[in-house]
N, C-alpha and C positions, 0 to 999 in steps of 0.2 A: 264517187266516193272521194273523201278528202284525206290526203296523206299528211301526217303530222311530222314536222321537222324535229327530230329528237334533240338537235343542238339548241333549239329554242326552249325546249322544256328543261334541259340540263346544260346550262352555260359552261359548267366545268368540263364538259366533253371537248370543248374547243381549245382548252389550254394545252400548250405543247408539253410533251413529256421528254425529258432529257435523260439519256442513259449512257453509261460507260462500262465496258466489259473488257477485262484482260483475260483472254482464253488461256494464255500462259505468258509468263515473264520469268525466265529462268537464267541462271548463270551456271556454267559447267567449269569447274576448276580443273586445270590440266597442268601438272607440275613440269612437263617437258616443253610445252609450248604456251602460247597466250591463252588466257581464259576466253571462253566462248559464251556469248549472250544470245538468247533466242527470245523473240516476242511475237505476240499476235494480239492486236489491240483494236477495238471498235468503239467509236463514239457515235451516238445517233440522236436525232431529234425526230419525234413522232408527233404529228398533228393531224388528227382525223384520219383520213385515208392516205396521207402523204408521209413519207419517211425519207430523211436525209442521213446518209451514213458516211463516215470517214474511217477507213480501214488502213492499218499499217501492220505489216508483218515482215520479219526478216531475221537475219543471223549476222552477227559481227563478232570480232575478237578485239583484243586491245590494240591491234595494229591497223585493221581495216575492216570495212563492211564487205561481207561475202555475198549476201543476198538481201535485197530490200525492195519492197514495193509499197506504193501508196495508192489508194482508190478513193474517189469521191463519187458517191452513187445517190441517185434519186430513185425512190421506189414508190409505186402507186398500186394499190390493190385493185384487181379486176374481178375477183370472186372471194368468198370468205377465207380461203386458204392459199391464195395465189397472188403474187405481185409481179408487175412488169418492173424491170430495172434498166436504167440508162445512166451512163456516167463516163468518167475518164480514169485511166490507170496509168501510173508512171512507174516503170521499173527502173530503179536507180543502179542496182548491181545485179548480176555480173556485167550488164551492158545497159546503157541508157536507151529507153524506148517509151514513147508516149502512145497510148492507144485509146480508142473509143470503145466503150463496153455497152452491150445491150443483151438482155436475156430475161429469164423468169426465175423466181424464187418461190418455193411453196412446200406444202406438206402433202405427201402422197399417202395412200392407204397404209395402214399399220404404223403411222406416224414417222415415216421415213422422210427426212428433210432433204430437199433438192435445191441446189444452187447451180443453175446452168446459164452460161453466158458465152457470147462470142466477142473476141477482141479483134479490132481492125486497126492495123498500124502499117504505114508505108506500103500499102498495096498487099499486105499479107493478112491472112485470117487464121485465127485459131479458135477452137471450141474447148471450153473448160467445164467439167462436170464434177460437182462435189456432192457426195451423199453422206448423211449422218443418221445414225440410229442409236437410241438409248434404250437399253433393256434393263428393267428394274428386276434385279436378282432377288434382293430382299428389300425391306423398307428403307434400309440405310446403305445399300450397296447397288451401284449402277455399273453396267458394262456398256461402254461407249465404243461404237464401231464407226469408222469413217474411211472414206475413199475419195481420192482426187485423181482425175484422169484428164489428160490434155491431148488434143488432136490438132495437127497442123494441116491446112488445106493444100499447101504447096511447099516445094523445097526452098530453103533459104540458106544459100552457101555462106553468107556472111555470119550467120549464127550457128552454122554447122548442124542444121536441123533438116530432116527429110519430111516428106508428106506422110500423113497417117498418124498412128499412135506414137506420141512422143514420150510421155511419162505416165506412170501410175504409182500412187502412194496409197498404201492401206495401213490403217492403224487400229489398235485395240487399246483401250484404257479402262482400268477398273478404279472407280471412285467410291469413297466412303463419305457419307454425309452425316 
């Protein structure tokens, strides 16, 4: 049998798609101390089965940056709902650390989104798991659940971190569209 290359039939399928997403960009006014800024930004280029992402997230105030990280990631699909990912992450605050990142991203049954990756830096390893789920309450209302968990493979006295579960953040948002 003869397989047809869809990109030859539809040349527009090979054109890169560029996207920018601000998950949030907010400013909290505080009369007693400096204002606080939070951001979570993703820029991506998608071409066929390849995706390049630049991710920045953090928290800063008028005086200094409290938390900040930057990721550059290459993703390639290996099945209809799953991608391999490899890249680099630079944590700028609260301490400077550059890491190699690798893992998987995909959609599990019931449309639960998974982003799971390992970071390797200076002989230390950590595993990060992010889960997202959106529940359509009405046609215009969504309940969004998210969870982020971090595990460390060994103790790190310099960072005051022990092996095992390091942090867990859970969130619930209600959105009207």
